[in-house]
C-alpha positions, 0 to 999 in steps of 0.5 A: 334264164332266171332259173337256169333250166333248159328248154321248156316244153309247153306241150308237156304238163310235167315240164310246166309243173317242174318249172313252176314247182321244182326247187332245183338242186339248190332248193331255190328255184322258185325264188330265182323266178319270183325275184325278177317277176317282183322287179318287173312289177316294181318297174311297171308300177313306177312307169305307170305312176309317171304316166299318171303324173304326166312325167316322161323319163326315157332312161328309167328302164335302162337305169333300172336294169343297170342298177339291179347288179350293184343293188344286189351286191349291196344287199348281200353285203348288208345281209352279210351273205357270202357271194360264193354261197349265193352262187352255189344257190344259183343266183348268178350265171355259172363261170365261163372258163374252159373247164365249164365248156361242154366236152364237144368244144363248142364253147356253149354252156349255160354260162356264156360263150368263149370267144375263141370257141365261138370264132371256131364255129364260123371259121373252122380249120380242118385237118384230114387223116392221110388218105382222107380228102373228102370233107363232104363225108363229114357232113351228116346229110340226115341232120341237114334234111331234119333241119330243113323246116327250121332253115326254111323258116329262117329264110322266110323270116329274114324276108318278112322281118323288114317290111313287118318290123320297120313299120311296126317300130315306126309306129311304136317310136312315132318316127317316119321311116323310108322303107326303100332305104331300110331295105337297101341297108338290110340288103347291103349288110346281108351281102357283107355278112354272106361274103364272110360266111356269116348268118343273115342279119335281123332287126331285133324289134324288142331291143330296137324299141327299147333303145329308141324309147331310152333316148337313143337317136342318130348315128353316134348313139348307134356306133356307141352301141355297136362298139360296146357290144363288140367289146362285150362279145370279145372280152366280156364273157368273163363278166357274165359270172358276176351278173345276177340272173335276176338282171337278165330275167327282169329285162327279158320279162319286161320287154316280153310283156311290152311286146305281148300286150302290144301284139294282143291288145284289141285296139281297132283289130277286127274279130278275124285279126284278133283270132289270127294274132292269138293263133300265132301266139299259141302256135309259136309258143307250143310248137316253135317259130317255124310253126308260128310263121307257117300259121301266120302266113296262112292266116294272113292270106285268109284275112286278106281274102275275107277282108279285101276280096278277090279283086286287087286294085291300086289304092289311088285312083287318081289325083289332081289340083282343085283348079277346076273344082268348084264347091256348091257355096256361092261366093262374092266376086272378091272371094272368087278372085282370091281363089282364082287369081292368087292360085288358091285352088291350085294349092289344093290337091285332091287324091281319090282312093279306091278298093281296100287299104290293107297291109300289103298296099299301104306302103305304096299308098303312103309313098304315092301321096308323099311323091304327089306332094313332093313333085309340086315342090312345096306349092301344095298347102292343102290335101284332100283324101277322098275315101268315097270309093274305099271298101275297107281299111284294115287296122295296119292301114288305119294306123299308117294313115294317122302316121301319114298325117303326122308326116304331112304336118312336117311338110308345111301342109296346113290342112288335110281333109278326109272325105269319108263318103259315108254317114257312118264314117270310115269302113274300118274297125279302128275309130279313125274319125276320133283319132283324126280329131286329135290332130289339128291339121286333119278334118273329117267331112262326109263329102268332097263338096264340104271338104272344098267349102272348108278349104276354100273358106280357109284360103279366103279367110287368110286374105280377108276373114270378112268374106268367109260368111259373106253372101255372094252379093253384098246387101243390107237393109230392106227386101227390095235392096236385097232383091236388087243386089241379088239380081245384079249378082246373078246378072252382072251385065245388067245395070240397076235401071234394067234390074229395077224394070225387070223386078216389076214383073215379080210379085212378093209372096209371104210363106208360113212355116210348113207351107207347101210351095209346090208338090212334086209332079205339079205344073211348073208355072213359076220361079221363086227368088228367096229373099228371107227364110229357108225352104227344103226341096226333096224327092218324095220317092227317094228318102234322104234326097234333099236340098236346102234353098236359102236367101239369095237362091233361085228355085224353079227356073228350069221349068219356067224357062223351058216353057212347055205347058206340060212341064212338071215339078221334079221335087216338092218345095216346103218352107222350113221357116217363115219366108219371103219370096218373089215370084215370076209366074209363067203369065208374067214371063210371057208378058215380059217376053212379048213386051220387053224381049231384051229384058227377057234375055237378062232373065235367061242369063240369070237362069243359065248362070244359076243352073251352071253353078248348080251343075258345075259344083263338085257334088254333081259330078259322077265318079264313074266318068273320072270327072272327080278327082281325075 
């Protein structure tokens, strides 16, 4: 466009050499190319400077492009250069009058389009000689066969451009889109175009992004663009000869660079995706759009097979409110009442994902999540997305997750908890955890139990912040007071005198840091109620399987209550700091059952209550049984 040459054959070295080296008939060819390149460099430097200054001016690019033409004329006037002379040197588009049209009468030339000739292409009128009434004889069937690959490419591209370009534009302009509405709109416009014998429509991504980034919003702006484009199409071809080539060249080079850098920059793409992108760029540049589309389809299929594997699963395994889910955190009665009686837990919706999240099912996933939120009619305030069963996430799905967070923030959600299910974060090359940390509504945790603890704390703190870090029983003062409060919390049906009598069978034991309370495989001969300090329980044969036991917890109750002489410890228990525990030995428990059997019932009740809490919290459920979250 800048030099006014024909099609550039990138596969021909001579063609490339002529483009960059030849000065053309006027001797100014290289300047025709360098002028728009210089203007593009100036524009991009200004944009970069504004970004460094943290300033935003969306209208800068369009105003810059529009200013090129008047500035060009001002420079010519100041330099006392004739416009006719500059036209002879090729700096302007050639005229579009009838004398410049090609002999075939198509109306197409380098300079522009004659509206009447253009209309004749789509609404031809035939006149046949006498005795000649077969219009099909005028068709060159060989030419049609020759153009079949291009026609096929156009059909495939018309089917692909909506599901590809719409989400891409949505991320580029940071605006949510309704894919169903977009598909319906394109279908209607294509049907209307077909009724008039016209070409299928195409959402020009580059123009649309430039329009949106320049501040274009809403139907009035769109209608204004349509009206102006129509007037220019019908009456504006005569203006083309007054516009310098540098203006069009600058626009095309600037937009082309934006699209190029956006497409090939390796922000979160896997190695295979990067190879695919460059292969498509090279094949489309060297061999044309049809070859590029074919390469893209083949490489997309290969990428899917490698990344997603042979099995296709629905991205959402199930969902449910957190009404029946419990975290492992002990809470006071007041805190439990807030969660249960105020519908606090029902405001949490847990969604468990599975398999691979990739470009083909990300729309299904995001639409399903939106429907889950909308079907509860504004009742949901917290969302848990569990990625424990997710095998892989491609870059497009990762960016859609970020877009989903921004969308959910507009729907009155207070928190979205992302459960990675893995120590190393999400199974994707995109740094998704870092991206989520920049969004105040999102939090990332390792497992579902931590997600529920966090959201439960959020709900409780909204009513009474003092209950969040409070122990599940209220206590202050000496060890005995702590122990009494602890037993009353675990045995709510017992009174203070009963608990006082029960505690006479317990013995105080002090533990030093690092001291082993019992070893795995040892005899289960006592339970411990922790009053001060912190202990660590772990499985010796399984590296990493540990549980911390803190003040207020009871440990070792199972072996004691079962009462078998041969019962053995399943874990090793070690003091992490200096601790104080109260022990109930098997001998003392036997005496208690013999002398005070009614007191033993309260002890049974405490142990059952404590074990039920340990068994019912969400981290002890099996995903294979569909207990969590469905």
